[in-house]
Phi, psi and omega in degrees: 000129176275102186249337185292325176296323178297323179294322184288344185252035183304317183293321179292319181296331182294342180279350182265155178246141182221156176251119177294321183299327181291346183264011172122009176080197185230162175230151184240149177278180182293158181293142180286138179296143184295335181262016181293135177247117184290146175294323182221157172275120185224138178258132177234170183302317175246126184305127177081001182233132174257113180268124188241122174280120190231105176281163176275100185207067179293149007268024183264318186206130177200140177233119182214133178053040176079006182238132177265133179227172182109158183300316180295317179298317181298318181292318180295320178295322177294318177301314181297318179297320180293337185244018172057040181250135171283145183253131172245107178275124178252101177299135180212168173287159180297317182294336182270356188290308180296315176302328178296321178287317183297326182265014177062035172261354175211147178283322188212155177240148174235163179131036175062057181267124177294144175277095182246151178296323179296317180292323182293349176283336185247340174220162173274152181240138175288170169299161183295138179265315178201176177248154176261092186287146174290127184234148174257147175236118182202159177284335185253014178054052178279114185238347179266134179300322179299326179286339180279336189307319179276359185260169171272120186237143177238154174210173183257136181301140175103347180286156184296331184276353186302311180300317180293319180292331175299317181293321182287316191266335183059228184287352178280356179256128174249131181253125184254152178288338178205166180292339180293313178296321179296318179299320180299316179289325178295315180293329180278353179084010179283339170229155180260338181223138172247148177240127183209172171293144187302312183298314179299315181293317181300320179290318185291328185249017185297334181254012182248099185291343183289328188251140179256131175258125182213152177294137177288136178296148181297134178219122184299341178285343182236098188302321182296340177282337180260332178228079181295155181298138176272139180255130177227180179256114172294137179212172190303132183296132175087357179272082185296329179295323178289319177301310182295321180291317177300313182296320178296318180291318178299318178299314179301317182290331172290314185295322184265005176086003181297319181300314179301314181301316182288324176300309182298320180297335180258016175079019180253156185283149176302326183298340179294343178281349181274081191275335185074190180290146179302136178211150178253139175283130181255000000 
């Protein structure tokens, strides 16, 4: 799935209209205990219910047989539990997720959304939950950019590192419209290294023992290798109580190790929890 371009076009996607109901209805989490005490006071569209726009995008977001899974889903469910909120997961298309939040059909969206200045103009963004690290996929575990330079390398269009890697690699870099085409060339030996987001790559190659997925070593020539994109939760614009509650819960989960635990459980590296200070991609 070509998802990074979709992420970059948040403002354009917001002009489109989508129906959440047409994508399969909703599922609800377990009932909140009557003696639950919330971590924060938070206002949602429906009192006591957190409505979540959830695209099918493992290992970040997936809803199947009434159960939501993925790192983003796990964190949101933990947030809801801390704040005594019942969760209503609304399955939607990836392109329809941000418009659902913008049009007040969902309180929050999940699905590995970059914290961008463009996106923050149309929805509010939580503090960073984890980072989407630049990852290499190779049979020989090639993780240094310098080691990639003499090789044939592929990547997917739309990622933050593409402009820098173009300068470093020149004609040795092939840019693909999606990870599917890149995977085909990698398996056929037409390229020796593939570059993708760590989560996407880990999921795509989880059953392929030939290829190793690893974080790319930091290289000052490639900014995305030193400052990976921060992932946050888009939520309804102007709902300061939701922003504050999300941020308080995310901080708690960073401090007590919950984020690390959930990352590892979803096949993502512990290092993705090292988010640094909040920043927006411009």
